[in-house]
C-alpha positions as CSV (number, residue, x, y, z in Angstrom):
1,X,119.1,-15.2,76.1
2,X,119.0,-17.8,78.8
3,X,122.5,-17.6,80.3
4,X,125.6,-15.5,80.6
5,X,129.1,-16.7,81.4
6,X,131.1,-14.3,83.6
7,X,134.8,-14.7,83.6
8,X,136.2,-13.5,86.9
9,X,139.4,-13.6,88.9
10,X,139.0,-16.3,91.6
11,X,142.1,-15.0,93.4
12,X,140.7,-11.4,93.8
13,X,138.6,-10.7,96.9
14,X,136.7,-7.9,95.2
15,X,135.8,-10.2,92.3
16,X,134.7,-13.0,94.7
17,X,132.5,-10.4,96.5
18,X,131.1,-9.1,93.3
19,X,130.3,-12.8,92.3
20,X,128.6,-13.5,95.6
21,X,126.5,-10.2,95.2
22,X,125.4,-11.2,91.7
23,X,124.5,-14.7,92.8
24,X,122.4,-13.3,95.6
25,X,120.3,-11.3,93.2
26,X,117.0,-12.4,91.5
27,X,117.7,-12.8,87.8
28,X,116.0,-12.9,84.5
29,X,119.0,-14.6,83.0
30,X,121.1,-17.4,84.5
31,X,124.6,-16.3,85.5
32,X,127.3,-18.8,85.2
33,X,130.6,-18.0,86.8
34,X,134.0,-19.2,85.4
35,X,137.3,-18.4,87.0
36,X,139.5,-17.2,84.1
37,X,142.5,-19.0,85.7
38,X,140.7,-22.4,85.2
39,X,141.3,-24.7,82.3
40,X,137.6,-24.6,81.6
41,X,137.9,-21.0,80.3
42,X,140.1,-21.8,77.3
43,X,138.2,-25.0,76.6
44,X,134.8,-23.4,76.7
45,X,135.9,-20.2,74.9
46,X,139.0,-20.9,72.7
47,X,141.1,-17.8,72.1
48,X,139.6,-15.9,75.0
49,X,142.9,-15.3,76.5
50,X,143.7,-12.9,73.8
51,X,141.2,-10.5,75.3
52,X,143.2,-10.4,78.6
53,X,140.5,-11.5,81.0
54,X,142.8,-10.4,83.9
55,X,142.7,-6.9,82.9
56,X,138.9,-6.4,82.6
57,X,135.6,-8.1,83.3
58,X,134.5,-10.4,80.4
59,X,131.0,-11.7,79.9
60,X,130.1,-14.2,77.2
61,X,126.5,-14.8,75.9
62,X,125.3,-18.3,74.9
63,X,125.7,-17.4,71.2
64,X,129.3,-16.3,71.7
65,X,129.0,-12.5,71.9
66,X,131.7,-11.2,74.2
67,X,131.2,-8.0,76.4
68,X,134.2,-6.3,77.9
69,X,134.7,-3.8,80.7
70,X,131.6,-1.5,81.3
71,X,129.6,-3.4,78.7
72,X,130.2,-6.5,80.6
73,X,129.0,-4.9,83.9
74,X,126.0,-3.5,82.1
75,X,125.1,-7.0,80.8
76,X,125.4,-8.3,84.4
77,X,123.0,-5.7,85.6
78,X,120.8,-6.3,82.6
79,X,120.5,-10.0,83.7
80,X,119.2,-8.9,87.1
81,X,115.5,-8.3,87.9
82,X,116.1,-5.2,90.1
83,X,118.8,-3.7,88.0
84,X,117.6,-4.0,84.4
85,X,116.4,-0.4,84.3
86,X,119.7,0.8,85.6
87,X,121.5,-1.2,83.0
88,X,119.6,0.5,80.3
89,X,120.3,3.9,81.8
90,X,124.0,3.2,82.0
91,X,124.1,2.0,78.4
92,X,122.6,5.3,77.2
93,X,125.0,7.7,75.3
94,X,124.8,10.2,78.3
95,X,125.9,7.7,81.0
96,X,128.0,5.2,79.1
97,X,131.2,7.5,79.5
98,X,130.5,7.7,83.3
99,X,130.1,3.8,83.5
100,X,133.3,3.3,81.4
101,X,135.2,5.8,83.8
102,X,134.0,3.9,86.8
103,X,134.9,0.4,85.4
104,X,138.3,1.7,84.3
105,X,139.0,3.1,87.8
106,X,137.9,-0.1,89.6
107,X,139.7,-2.4,87.0
108,X,143.0,-0.5,87.3
109,X,142.9,-0.6,91.1
110,X,141.0,-4.0,91.8
111,X,144.0,-5.6,93.5
112,X,144.4,-2.7,95.9
113,X,140.7,-2.7,96.5
114,X,140.7,-6.4,97.0
115,X,143.4,-6.1,99.7
116,X,141.1,-3.7,101.6
117,X,138.2,-6.2,101.3
118,X,140.5,-9.1,102.4
119,X,141.8,-7.0,105.2
120,X,138.6,-7.5,107.1
121,X,138.6,-4.1,108.8
122,X,135.3,-2.4,108.7
123,X,135.5,0.8,106.9
124,X,139.0,0.3,105.3
125,X,137.7,0.9,101.8
126,X,135.9,4.0,102.8
127,X,139.0,5.3,104.6
128,X,141.1,4.7,101.5
129,X,138.7,6.6,99.4
130,X,138.5,9.6,101.9
131,X,142.3,9.7,102.0
132,X,142.8,9.8,98.3
133,X,142.2,12.8,96.0
134,X,141.4,12.1,92.5
135,X,142.3,15.0,90.2
136,X,145.6,15.6,88.5
137,X,146.2,11.7,88.3
138,X,143.3,11.3,86.0
139,X,144.5,11.1,82.4
140,X,143.7,9.2,79.4
141,X,140.6,7.6,80.8
142,X,142.1,6.2,83.9
143,X,142.8,7.2,87.6
144,X,145.1,5.9,90.1
145,X,144.3,5.6,93.9
146,X,146.2,4.0,96.7
147,X,149.6,5.5,95.7
């Protein structure tokens, strides 16, 4: 594997920060970023829109394999020199449910989180997490924060 295509939301501050962080990491595999809103996405990956790239992270390998949600994040980590071991741990049967839960939580709340990053106030994200309780609102694999 020489490259991975990462479909991201160019209008989301959280997604842009994740992209910048991924780009700053030494990698074994070239990461190519494609905004899912661009015309390039459907030209390069016909039919990809059926997978709802706005709902979860999508990563496409050079040979056309598509990874969604937690598997996409694990593939991003797998591509990075310093995080490959973590990707293998998170892909294990013991930790994959945890990775899935975290990805679902972030994906479901990425626009709220994005507003906090765009806000520019230091510690705004930390304050939101401290103010929220996660408990009874967690059902069917998803949680809500920022009510």
